[in-house]
N, C-alpha and C positions, 0 to 999 in steps of 0.2 A: 162152224168155225174150227180151224184145225187147232190142236193142242201145241202150246209153247210153254217153255220153262216159266216164263213171265207171267203168262196166264195162270199156270199151275199155282206159283207162289201167291199170287193176288187171292185166287180163290182158298188157298190154305189159311191165309191171313184172315180171311172173312169167318173161316170156321173156328180159328183159334180165338179171335176176339169175341165170338159168341159164346163158345162153349169150352174154351181152354185147350192147352196143348195135349193133355191126356186123351182128350175125347177125339182128337184127329186120328183117322185111319185112312188107309189107301182108298178103301172101299167108299168111305164118306166123301172122300175128295174127288173121286171118279164120279159119284151122283151129283155132287155140286156142280161139276163140269159137264155133266149129261155124257160122260164117256165111258167106255169099257175100261175096267179096272186094270187090265193087263196092259192097255195102250199107255198108261202113266210110265209104266217101266221102260218105255223107249226113250224118255225124258230124263227121269230121275230114277235111281236104283233103289230107294227105300225112303221111309218117313224120315230118318235122320238127315237125309241129303235135302229132304223138302224143308226141314225146319232150318238147316243151315242156309238155304237159299232165301227162304223168307226173312231170317234175321239179316242177311246181306241186303236184301231189298229195302228193308226198313231203315237199316244203317245208312244207306245210302241216300235216303230222303231227309236226312238231319239238315237241318238249315239254320242258320244263327246270324243275327245282324253283325255286320263287320264294323267296328269302331276302332279303326287303326290309330286314331289321334287321342283317344280315350285312355285313362289311366289303366294299368293292366288289371288292377283290382275290380274297376267295373267291368271290363271286358271278361274276366273270368267268371264273375256273377253272373252275367248275361248268358254266357255259354252254358254253365251249369243249369240255369233256369230253363233254358231251351232244351237241353237234354232231358231234364226232368218233364217237360212237357211232352216230349216224344215218348218217354216212358209211361206216361199216364195216358197216352192216345192208345197204346197197345199194352196194357199191363200183364195180361197172360203170358204174351211172348216174352216180354222183357224179363220177367220173373224167371222164366225158364232159361232164358239166355244167360242171365246173371249167374245162375247156379250150374249150368251144364255146358256152357259154351265158353271156356276160358279164352279162346281165340276169337270171340265175336268181335273184338275191336282189332282192326288190321292197321299198318301203317299208313295206308292210303285213304283211311276213313276220313270224312270232313270233320267229325268231333275230334279225332287224335290230331289231326293236322292244325286245326285250330288251337287246341289246347297246348301242344307243344310250341307253337309260335308265341303264344302269350307268355308261357313259363319262360321261354328264352328272352322275351321283351322285359320281363320282370327283373332280369338281371343274374339269373340262373346260368352258370357255365355251361357252355353247349354239352360238354362230357356228362354234366349231371342231369340234363333236362329230361331224357327217358325215364329215369328212376324217379324224379320229382313229380313228373306228370303221371307215372303208373301209381305212386302212393295216392296221389289226389283223386285219380279215377276209382281207385280201390275204395277210398272213404265215401265218395259220392254214390258208388254204385250199392255199396253196403247199406248206406241209409235209404236209398230208393227201393232196394229189395225189401227191407224192414218195412218200408212205408206202404208199398204195394201189397204185401202179403198180408198186412195188418198188426204185425208185429210191433211195429213202432208205437201205434196207438196203445196196444195192449200194455207195453211197458211203461209207457208214460202216463198211464192211470192206475199204475200200482200204488197202494198206500205205503207209507213209511211206516215200519214197525213202531207200534205204540203210539201212532199220531192218527187221530181221527179228525179230518178238517170238516166233516159234514157235507162235504161237496160230492156229487155224483154226476157231474157235467159230462159234455161230450170229449173231454180231455184237452190238452194243449193244441193250439192250431198248428197243423203241420207245415203250413206255408212259413210261419214264423220260425218252426224248428229247422226248416231247410235253410232259412236265412242264417240261423244261429250256427248252423255246421259250416256254412260258406264263410261267415265272418271268423270263426275259429280257424279254419284252413288258410285263410289270407293271414290272418295275424300270426299264425305260426311261421309261414313263409317270409313274411316280412322281418320277423324276428332273427330268422336264419340268415338272411340276406344282410341285415344290419350287422350281426355277428360276424360274419364273414369279412365284411368292409372293414370292422374294427380289429379283425385278427383273432377274434375269440372263438370261431367256429370253422374249422378246417374241413367240415363235411360238405361244403358247397364250393 
């Protein structure tokens, strides 16, 4: 079967899911594709280009349920939950993308398109939509990165200084923690919108 960019990205994703980004090499990728390593360079110039292609491929697969008539709060919770599901489907790739590819979200990505539409529907002035959406993405991605690399669990099980509750369980439920993050984001935006309507907040 002839090599294609799509085939190369799909094979790279399989290797990343199995062993992580750091373990991916062009030689291993060629072996996975049963191809000569040099033949890969006719389609992709280097490993970095492969990683960018894989990230774009995964991003294009993002799907969320469209609830046009639902309150914006419900829509944004669902969007974030579906994005989290995608991140957990390919955790090794997503952790890498979050920390090494600041441009991994583009204007035409399904996630960004849906998010900006919801933010505008919430009542944010069009001129402030990109900034508001970017801040929300930054918070969600930060939480997901910490969740996927284990930091969130580690931090949430730290003991308070001078307090010994005698519990050594598995730590807080991460589903609950993600819902808490979304509740906090939504309440914050609601407060800003209310303040703007009342003339108390000129930032929106």
